[in-house]
N, C-alpha and C positions, 0 to 999 in steps of 0.2 A: 486261778479259777479258769475252768474250761467253759467257754462261751458256746451255747447252742444256737443254731440257725433257727429263726422263727419259721413255723409252717403256715402262719396266717399273719396278715398285716391289716391294720385299720388306719384310716386317715380321718381325723376329726377336724372339722372346720365350723366356724360360727359366722353367720352373717353379721353379727353385731358383737364386739368384744365385751360390751358391758353386761351381756347375759351370763358370762363365765366368771364365777366368783373365785375359784381356784382349781389348779390342776395337781393332781396326786401322783404323778409319775413323770419320769424323765425319758427321753429318747433312748431306746435300747434296754430299758428295764424289763425284767421278767415279771409279768403280772398273773395273777390267778383268777379263775372264773369267780365272778361275784365281787371282786375287788372294786372299791370306789376309785374311779379314775378322774372324774371331773365333777365339781360341785357348782350348780347353777345358782345365779342370783334369783331368788323367788320374788323379790320386791318388783311390783308392777309400777310402771311409770304413770304418773297422773297427767292427763291432758286437760288443758283449759280450752274450752270452746267459746 
C-alpha cells in the first residue's frame, strides 16, 4: 500500500481524560471529512455542596 503524506495535521488534547469515552482512529490512519474521531462522555458529574 502506498502511503500519502498528510497535507494537514491536528493535535487533540483533553484537560481531563474522563471526558473522552472512546477514540475511533489510530495515529497515521487516513480519515475522511465527517468521520467520527472521538466520542465524549456526556454524563455530567454530580457535585455535593
